[in-house]
N, C-alpha and C positions, 0 to 999 in steps of 0.2 A: 360665233366664230368659227361655229356647227356645219355652217352649211357649206363652205366651198373646202375641199382637195387642202387638205394639211398640205401637198407640192406648194400651189398658189401662193398657202401664208409663208412657207419655208422660202420658197424666190423671193417674196417682199420684204423678210426676212434680212433674205442677203445684201440684196440693194439697196435696206435701209442702211445696214451694216459699213457696206462698200463704203457706201454718200455720206456716212455721219465720218466714217475712221479717217480718207482722204478733205476731208471739212478743215476737220478736230488736228492732222498735222500742219495740212497749209498756216491755221489759223495760229498755230505752238510755234513754226518759224516764224511767222509773219512776227509774232511778238520778242523773240528771242532775240531778232533782227533790230526790234525798237530799242532793245536795251543794249544795244551792241556789242549782244555777244558773238568768241567766234563758229569756226566752220561747225568745232567737235557741237559745243554749246547750241548751234541752230539742229541740229540730227538731234540731239537729246530731249530740247522743246519738244524738239515736234511730236516724235513715235509716245513722246512723255505723255504727251496730250491726247494721239491719240490713242493710244492702249490703254494706259491709263485709264483717260476712259470708258472705255471696255471690261479691263476690268473693277473696275467701279462697278456698273451698269452689271457683269457675271456677278461680283461676290453678292449682289442684295438678290440678283435673283434666284441663284440655285445652279449653276452653272460651273463647270471645275474651273478657277478662274490661271488657269491652265490651259483652258484649251486653248488661252489668246495664242500661245506656242505653234498649235498649228495650220494657223493662218499664216502660211509661208507666203501665197501670191502677196498677203495684203500689207504685210512689213515691206519686201521689197517695192509693191507700187506708194508705199508713205517713203520709201526712201527715196526712189522718181523722185515725186512732188517735190519733196522737201530740198532737191538739189537742182530742181527746177524756178523754187522760189528763191534758191539761192543765188541761184546766176540768172538773173532778173537784169535785161537794161532797167536804172535809175527810176528811167523814165515812165516808168509803168508802176514804179516802188514810193509814188508822189501821193497815192492815191490808197496805199496800202493801210491804214487807217479804214476804210468803208471796209475794204477788201477782207479785214482782220474780222469786222462787224456781224457780215456776212458768211464769213467759213463759220465764224462761233456760233453762226445762227444754226447756220446748216447741221452744221453738229448737234448743235443742240434739240434739235426738233428728229434728228434721225435717230436717235438716241432715248428721249423721253418716248417716244412713239416703241423702239422696240421693249423701254422697260415696261409702259402701262399694257404691250400686248402677252406679253408674257405671265406679269401679273395677273393679267385677265385668265390667261388658261388656267392659273393653280390655281385660280375659283378664290384669288385671297378680296376679301375686304376690298370696295371702294373705295374707302381712307389709305391703305395697303398699297392703293395702283399708284395715285392723285401721286402721291411721297416717291415712287416707284420711278414716277415715270420727271416728276424734280430732280432725284438723287440718280436716277440715271445720264438725263440730260448734261445737269451739270456738271456732272463730275470731269469731264477731259479740260473742262476751261477752268476749276476751282484748284486741280493741280495746274495747271500750265501758270496762272495767277501768280500759285502764293510761291514754282520757280522761279518766276522772274519778279520775286521783290514785292506782289503789288496787291491790293489790297483785294478781294473778288470780288468782280460785276455781283455774282449773288448776291452776295452779303450787302453792298453801299446801299442800298435802296432803288439800285435799277430794277424795272420791274423784270427780270430775267425771269423767274421762276417761277412766275404766274403765267405765263403762255404754256409753261411745261408742264405745269398742273392744270389747266384747262384740259389739256389733249390726253391727260391721262382722266382725268372725271367724262370728257366726250367719251374718248373706248371705255373707260370701263364699266359704266351708266348701258354703253352696248349700242350707241344711238350709232356706233358707225364697228358695222363689221361688213364691213363690203372692200375692196381694194383699192379702188377708187375716190371712198374715202377717206380712208387711210392716207393716201398722196394728197389730197385736198386737204385732210387734217397740216402734212407735211409742212408745206407750200404757205398755209397759213402762217403756224407758231410763227416759220419764215420772216414772213410780212409782218407781225404784230412785232417781230423783234429789233427789224430793222425803224418801223414805226419811232418803235422805246425811246430808240440812237436818233434817231430823227428827228423829232418832237421833243430829246429830255424828259420823257416822264418815267416818275419817280415814285415808289413807296411811301411814307411817310416814314419822317425819323429825326427821333430827338435827340442833341446832340447836347452830349456832357461840359463839355468844354464853357467855360464863362462865359458872361453873358447870360443868366441865369433866368434874368427877371421876365425878360422878354418871348422866352422858350417854356418857361412856366404860365404865363399868362393866357397862352396861345394855348396848351396841352391842358387847364383847368377846368376846361370847358371839357370835356372826354364825357 
């Protein structure tokens, strides 16, 4: 981390911040529209997803949470973006599901990398860096899902968090300390996240609903 200037890193951080915030704003707005929230609901969900994710990230890595309020331009940008999303022609909205997942993947990736970078620069142990990546990356999505009355994707067996954790691992172990490496991880996490959705990869889960016998026989081999 130390062999290139703080300036480059600062810029990379800002770029990821802008990308992540915008992506989450779009993602929140899309979910609100899927849930048929009114226009205020769309703005609230869009902003809550974008800046809620940022707030969780700040909280976890020790930046004052109130630092969010200094991002006036970013708020403005998010509001403009949400307005665009809201006024999009319906034809384009047919593919919303895919776009929603895509923007969510971008936000997850950008914030996870930020979380890892920050935790690494504070010399936290690798376990902390991996958790920082997971929680900073998924915070916005969880807030969005909860406000939309959905089960958070993070918790329902979608391999959502695993990619963020792998990004944290790679950055935390110092495999990646060049700026281009970070952008590579950024793209990799997005691609993996999209493949997860495309091929419906899931983490194992146990259902505690009826039909105990079959699930028990599957799991007794653990």
